[in-house]
Structures are given as structure tokens and as C-alpha cells.
N, C-alpha and C positions, 0 to 999 in steps of 0.2 A: 717607359721603357721598355721593351718585346725580349721575352722570353723562351727559352729553350721549348719551352710547353704549350707557353704565345702558338709558338713560328709547329708546331707537330701540331697545335690543334687545328691550324690555318688550313693543314695540308687538309686533300684528300686523300684516300690510302688505293698504294695504283699507282698505277699507270696510267689508264680511263680516267684518273679522276683531278690529272695533271693542273694546274692555276696557274695559271702565268706572270710575269716576273713583275709586273708593272701593281697587276693585282691584288699580287701575297705583298707585297714591299709595300701598296696601301693601307691593308689590311693586318699589316705590324706597324704600325705610323712612320715606313721611315720612307726618303724621296723616290717617289714612281717616276724619273730621272732616267734617260732611255740606259743605259751600262745599269742602274742598279748596281754599284762598288760597293756600297756599305751590306747593302739584304748577304751577297755575295760573300760577302764575309765571317756577313753574322751564320750561314748557310756553314762553311767554309768549318767552322767554330766548333758548329754543332753539330756535324760528324765527329768529329776531333773527337765530342764528349758522349760520345757512340749512337747521335743521332740517322735513324737511315734511311737519307733522302736520296734519291733518285731525281738527276735532272734531262731537259733533254731544250735545246736551242730551240724546237718550233712548239712545244709542247705545253713548261714553264717542270713546276716539281711535282713534286710526290711523296709521300713515305713510299716507301719501296714493299711487297707485299708479299712476294715469294722468291722462290731462289730463281727464278727461272729471270727475273724482274735485277737480282743483281748477279745473274751475266751481265746480262746486255749494260748494266746502269758502267758496271767494270769496266769490260771489254771496250764500250765509246770511251774509255775513262785513258785506261792500257793504247787507244789509240789518240789519242787526242794528242799523249805521253812526246810518241813516237814521232806524230808527225813534228813538237816543242824542237823535238830532241834534233831530229831532220832537219832545224832549220838553223839551230842554233851551229853544228857543226859546219855547213851551205856556210856561214859566217866565219866561222872560222877559218875557217880551207881559200875562203875567198880568200880575206884581209889575207894571209900568210904568205899568200901565191901574189898578192899584191908590193908586198911587204916584204921577202925576202930578208934585208936585218934586220930589219926587225919586228918577229916573227910573236905569235903570242903565245907565252908557256904556256895553257892552256893549251889538253888536249884531245881529241874527237872522243865523245862518248857515242856505243852499239847502243840501236835503237832497236833491236831486238828486243 
């Protein structure tokens, strides 16, 4: 089983040295299946435990090497979170519009 140290050793330092998810999955012994869900969960856990890992759908994963890279990763995560929240609100609003007698108890979330 791969460790966080194994993960960090497999990552390139800086965005210019990103490794594609399928390649990283194989290097760490995870399935290289199309969505690499096991690898993605492992990376989320590593980040929660203090690893500085950036990602891009086109480039893959890398060890964040500068404050500029960190800012770019944070901006990307914020944009994705806002998009997910907007989809959530659209589903909620559509449900409530179509089911006025059985509305959801949830309320729209601020996406800013």
C-alpha cells in the first residue's frame, strides 16, 4: 500500500513537472481506470494531512512549489466549488418550482 511519502516522491515539484493521473496511479499501485477514484481519494487524504498537491484536469498532479502556484490552485478549487453550488441551487430551485406542495427543506446556498 502506498504512503503519503511514496506519493510525494512520485510527484514532480512545480506545475511544469505534473504527472498524469493514470501514470501516477500505476506508479503507486492504484488502478489506472479512467477516473482513478481510489487515487483521488488518497490524494484528498494526503492534502488533509498536510501535503501540498496541486492538480489540473489536463496536466495531472504536482507538488506545489510557489505561492503563485498555490494561489492558482486555490482559485481553481474556489471556481469549481462555486460551479457545484450553482448546480445544487438550480436543482433545488427546479424541484421547488415543480413540486410547490412538496418543497425541499433545504435553502439555496450563497455561491460567492
